[in-house]
Backbone bond lengths (Angstrom), bond angles and torsions (degrees), N, CA, C in turn:
res aa  C-N    CA-C-N  psi(-1)  N-CA   C-N-CA  omega(-1)  CA-C   N-CA-C  phi
1 M - - - 1.447 - - 1.529 109.94 -
2 S 1.310 115.90 169.17 1.446 122.03 -178.90 1.518 111.55 -62.16
3 E 1.332 115.97 139.65 1.455 120.68 178.24 1.520 111.30 -99.59
4 L 1.327 118.43 6.00 1.448 121.43 -179.30 1.519 110.76 -75.50
5 A 1.323 116.62 132.17 1.462 120.87 179.02 1.525 109.93 -75.62
6 N 1.313 116.44 139.41 1.466 122.54 177.47 1.522 112.91 56.71
7 N 1.289 116.99 36.60 1.452 122.08 178.60 1.525 108.78 -80.67
8 P 1.352 118.79 119.76 1.465 120.10 -179.47 1.523 113.02 -61.13
9 L 1.335 118.09 -22.97 1.460 120.32 177.85 1.521 111.52 -66.76
10 D 1.340 117.47 -24.70 1.457 120.93 179.91 1.528 111.87 -66.63
11 E 1.324 117.38 -20.83 1.463 120.98 179.95 1.525 111.90 -76.37
12 D 1.327 117.41 -18.34 1.463 122.42 179.41 1.520 108.16 -83.07
13 K 1.320 117.20 102.93 1.461 122.17 -175.80 1.532 112.28 -69.70
14 S 1.340 118.20 -15.47 1.460 120.50 179.49 1.528 111.94 -88.53
15 L 1.324 117.04 -5.26 1.459 121.90 -177.56 1.521 109.96 -96.25
16 E 1.314 116.01 129.44 1.460 120.47 174.11 1.517 108.26 -124.85
17 L 1.314 116.48 117.48 1.456 121.64 178.85 1.520 109.25 -91.82
18 I 1.329 116.23 138.95 1.453 122.19 -177.69 1.524 108.22 -122.38
19 E 1.322 115.89 132.06 1.465 121.20 178.05 1.535 110.05 -62.52
20 I 1.323 116.77 150.33 1.460 122.01 -178.66 1.524 111.34 -58.13
21 K 1.344 117.28 -42.16 1.463 119.79 -179.31 1.529 111.60 -64.97
22 E 1.327 117.55 -31.31 1.463 120.16 177.33 1.530 110.70 -70.61
23 V 1.324 116.99 -40.28 1.465 120.85 175.65 1.525 109.65 -61.59
24 L 1.331 116.67 -42.85 1.463 120.82 178.62 1.525 110.89 -61.36
25 A 1.320 117.49 -43.40 1.469 120.93 178.01 1.526 110.88 -60.64
26 L 1.325 117.71 -41.54 1.470 121.20 178.14 1.529 111.64 -64.10
27 L 1.338 116.59 -39.22 1.472 120.07 177.63 1.527 111.00 -64.81
28 L 1.334 116.93 -42.65 1.467 120.02 179.22 1.522 110.92 -63.46
29 K 1.336 117.20 -41.47 1.465 120.90 177.51 1.523 110.97 -62.97
30 A 1.318 116.62 -43.68 1.463 121.06 -178.98 1.527 111.84 -63.12
31 R 1.321 116.73 -32.46 1.470 121.50 -179.98 1.523 112.61 -89.46
32 G 1.345 117.25 -3.29 1.461 120.45 178.53 1.518 113.51 70.16
33 I 1.316 117.35 31.03 1.468 121.59 -179.57 1.524 108.53 -92.64
34 H 1.350 116.08 123.48 1.456 121.48 -173.63 1.524 114.05 -116.28
35 E 1.310 118.02 -5.53 1.459 120.94 -177.80 1.515 110.58 -136.67
36 G 1.324 116.14 149.73 1.456 121.85 173.02 1.514 113.11 106.58
37 L 1.321 113.88 165.50 1.460 122.54 176.40 1.522 108.09 -102.96
38 Y 1.319 116.45 132.85 1.462 121.08 -176.76 1.525 110.43 -133.00
39 T 1.317 115.49 148.88 1.454 121.08 175.57 1.526 108.90 -126.24
40 A 1.295 115.80 151.54 1.465 121.36 -178.53 1.525 110.66 -74.19
41 R 1.304 114.95 148.53 1.466 122.35 175.78 1.518 108.30 -130.71
42 V 1.313 116.13 140.46 1.461 121.99 176.80 1.522 107.36 -130.37
43 Q 1.325 116.08 130.45 1.460 120.97 177.04 1.524 107.95 -107.79
44 F 1.315 114.91 131.74 1.456 120.97 -178.21 1.523 110.56 -107.44
45 Q 1.309 116.00 150.22 1.458 123.19 172.47 1.519 106.56 -115.84
46 I 1.322 116.64 132.54 1.461 120.89 -177.61 1.523 109.00 -115.69
47 G 1.321 115.98 130.23 1.456 121.80 176.46 1.519 109.79 -117.97
48 L 1.308 116.63 140.56 1.466 121.94 -179.95 1.516 109.70 -120.76
49 G 1.303 115.77 148.06 1.453 119.65 178.69 1.509 110.67 -177.91
50 Q 1.306 114.94 -166.31 1.458 121.69 177.09 1.512 107.47 -125.01
51 F 1.315 116.11 117.20 1.457 120.96 -176.02 1.512 110.29 -136.56
52 G 1.328 115.00 157.10 1.451 120.88 176.14 1.510 110.61 -165.64
53 V 1.333 115.49 171.74 1.465 119.99 -179.39 1.516 112.00 -75.43
54 N 1.341 116.97 -19.17 1.457 122.02 174.73 1.529 108.05 -154.35
55 P 1.321 118.69 166.68 1.472 120.71 -175.55 1.529 114.60 -60.61
56 Q 1.323 118.95 -22.40 1.462 121.44 -179.84 1.531 112.61 -84.68
57 D 1.314 118.27 -19.08 1.467 122.60 -177.56 1.522 110.52 -116.66
58 V 1.335 115.80 65.08 1.458 121.78 -179.59 1.528 108.33 -103.71
59 Y 1.333 116.17 136.08 1.457 121.56 -178.14 1.526 110.15 -134.66
60 P 1.332 116.75 154.16 1.463 118.41 171.89 1.535 108.39 -59.81
61 T 1.322 115.61 134.57 1.467 120.01 -172.02 1.524 110.36 -136.20
62 A 1.326 114.94 143.04 1.465 121.35 171.99 1.518 107.69 -120.50
63 M 1.322 116.09 134.78 1.467 121.59 176.35 1.525 107.61 -119.38
64 I 1.315 115.64 135.34 1.458 120.75 -179.06 1.515 108.36 -121.15
65 G 1.323 115.59 127.92 1.457 120.98 178.40 1.520 110.02 -127.19
66 V 1.308 116.91 153.14 1.460 121.96 174.97 1.523 107.46 -85.86
67 S 1.342 116.98 119.77 1.461 120.24 -178.45 1.529 112.33 -99.65
68 H 1.331 118.33 -29.09 1.466 121.80 -179.52 1.525 110.08 -147.74
69 I 1.312 115.83 147.41 1.460 122.78 172.03 1.525 106.28 -127.80
70 G 1.316 116.32 133.41 1.455 119.06 -178.42 1.513 111.62 -158.96
71 F 1.329 115.58 -156.23 1.457 120.48 -178.95 1.515 108.90 -154.45
72 S 1.333 114.95 160.62 1.460 120.37 174.41 1.518 108.74 -142.18
73 E 1.327 114.73 151.99 1.455 120.23 -179.95 1.526 109.21 -77.85
74 V 1.330 115.93 139.94 1.457 121.97 178.97 1.524 108.96 -127.67
75 K 1.323 116.79 164.93 1.458 121.62 -177.98 1.526 112.78 -94.84
76 E 1.337 117.78 -24.22 1.458 121.75 -176.36 1.527 110.59 -128.10
77 M 1.325 115.72 150.15 1.461 121.50 176.87 1.529 110.11 -69.88
78 N 1.312 116.00 145.70 1.462 122.86 170.24 1.527 106.36 -144.36
79 P 1.318 119.64 176.83 1.466 120.47 -175.29 1.529 115.38 -59.21
80 L 1.332 118.47 -19.87 1.459 121.20 -179.38 1.529 112.81 -108.97
81 T 1.338 116.59 14.16 1.457 121.16 -177.63 1.528 110.80 -88.76
82 V 1.335 114.81 142.11 1.470 121.71 175.66 1.524 107.08 -122.55
83 D 1.314 116.58 136.10 1.451 123.38 176.11 1.533 107.27 -91.52
84 A 1.328 116.01 111.94 1.473 120.89 -175.27 1.529 112.06 -60.99
85 S 1.328 117.79 -30.73 1.469 119.59 -179.20 1.532 112.04 -69.55
86 I 1.318 117.42 -20.64 1.471 121.05 179.22 1.530 111.00 -89.89
87 V 1.326 117.40 -42.02 1.479 120.60 -175.01 1.518 113.16 -85.23
88 N 1.316 117.38 -14.94 1.469 119.73 -175.87 1.513 109.15 -134.99
Protein backbone atom coordinates (compact mmCIF):
# COMPACT_ATOMS: atom_id res chain seq x y z
CA MET A 1 0.00 0.00 0.00
CA SER A 2 0.96 3.65 -0.27
CA GLU A 3 3.57 4.88 2.18
CA LEU A 4 2.52 8.53 1.84
CA ALA A 5 1.34 10.12 5.07
CA ASN A 6 -2.14 11.66 5.03
CA ASN A 7 -2.77 10.52 1.48
CA PRO A 8 -6.48 11.03 0.64
CA LEU A 9 -6.31 7.96 -1.62
CA ASP A 10 -5.76 5.83 1.50
CA GLU A 11 -9.34 6.61 2.57
CA ASP A 12 -10.70 4.81 -0.52
CA LYS A 13 -11.04 1.22 0.70
CA SER A 14 -11.63 -0.03 -2.87
CA LEU A 15 -8.24 1.27 -4.05
CA GLU A 16 -5.19 -0.94 -3.86
CA LEU A 17 -1.86 0.57 -4.86
CA ILE A 18 0.87 -1.77 -6.07
CA GLU A 19 4.59 -0.95 -6.11
CA ILE A 20 6.24 -0.86 -9.55
CA LYS A 21 8.56 -3.76 -8.68
CA GLU A 22 5.55 -5.88 -7.69
CA VAL A 23 3.84 -5.14 -11.02
CA LEU A 24 7.08 -6.07 -12.79
CA ALA A 25 7.26 -9.37 -10.88
CA LEU A 26 3.66 -10.17 -11.89
CA LEU A 27 4.47 -9.42 -15.55
CA LEU A 28 7.53 -11.69 -15.46
CA LYS A 29 5.47 -14.50 -13.89
CA ALA A 30 2.72 -14.07 -16.47
CA ARG A 31 5.27 -14.33 -19.30
CA GLY A 32 7.00 -17.35 -17.73
CA ILE A 33 10.38 -15.61 -17.47
CA HIS A 34 12.62 -17.30 -14.90
CA GLU A 35 16.07 -15.83 -15.53
CA GLY A 36 17.64 -12.40 -15.91
CA LEU A 37 17.45 -8.91 -14.50
CA TYR A 38 14.56 -6.75 -15.68
CA THR A 39 13.42 -3.19 -15.15
CA ALA A 40 10.00 -1.66 -15.67
CA ARG A 41 9.25 0.54 -18.65
CA VAL A 42 6.37 2.96 -19.08
CA GLN A 43 5.47 4.63 -22.37
CA PHE A 44 3.57 7.89 -22.24
CA GLN A 45 1.33 9.54 -24.81
CA ILE A 46 1.16 13.33 -24.78
CA GLY A 47 -1.74 15.34 -26.16
CA LEU A 48 -1.77 19.10 -26.63
CA GLY A 49 -4.68 21.44 -27.08
CA GLN A 50 -6.64 24.32 -25.67
CA PHE A 51 -9.11 23.47 -22.95
CA GLY A 52 -11.02 25.19 -20.19
CA VAL A 53 -14.03 24.92 -17.92
CA ASN A 54 -15.93 27.32 -20.19
CA PRO A 55 -15.30 29.07 -23.54
CA GLN A 56 -14.00 32.23 -21.82
CA ASP A 57 -11.38 30.39 -19.70
CA VAL A 58 -9.41 28.43 -22.29
CA TYR A 59 -5.70 27.79 -21.77
CA PRO A 60 -2.93 25.91 -23.55
CA THR A 61 -3.09 22.41 -22.09
CA ALA A 62 -0.99 19.25 -22.09
CA MET A 63 -2.46 15.87 -21.19
CA ILE A 64 -0.27 12.89 -20.40
CA GLY A 65 -1.54 9.33 -20.46
CA VAL A 66 0.12 5.96 -19.95
CA SER A 67 -0.10 4.06 -23.25
CA HIS A 68 2.04 0.98 -22.47
CA ILE A 69 3.58 -0.76 -19.47
CA GLY A 70 6.33 -3.30 -19.98
CA PHE A 71 9.84 -4.37 -19.08
CA SER A 72 13.29 -4.80 -20.56
CA GLU A 73 16.29 -6.88 -19.63
CA VAL A 74 19.22 -5.03 -18.08
CA LYS A 75 22.78 -6.02 -17.17
CA GLU A 76 23.04 -4.31 -13.76
CA MET A 77 20.76 -3.92 -10.75
CA ASN A 78 19.16 -0.55 -10.06
CA PRO A 79 16.36 0.52 -7.67
CA LEU A 80 13.66 -0.63 -10.12
CA THR A 81 15.31 -3.91 -11.15
CA VAL A 82 13.77 -7.32 -10.43
CA ASP A 83 15.70 -10.58 -10.58
CA ALA A 84 13.41 -13.06 -12.37
CA SER A 85 15.10 -16.05 -10.73
CA ILE A 86 14.05 -14.76 -7.29
CA VAL A 87 10.46 -13.65 -8.04
CA ASN A 88 9.54 -16.54 -10.32
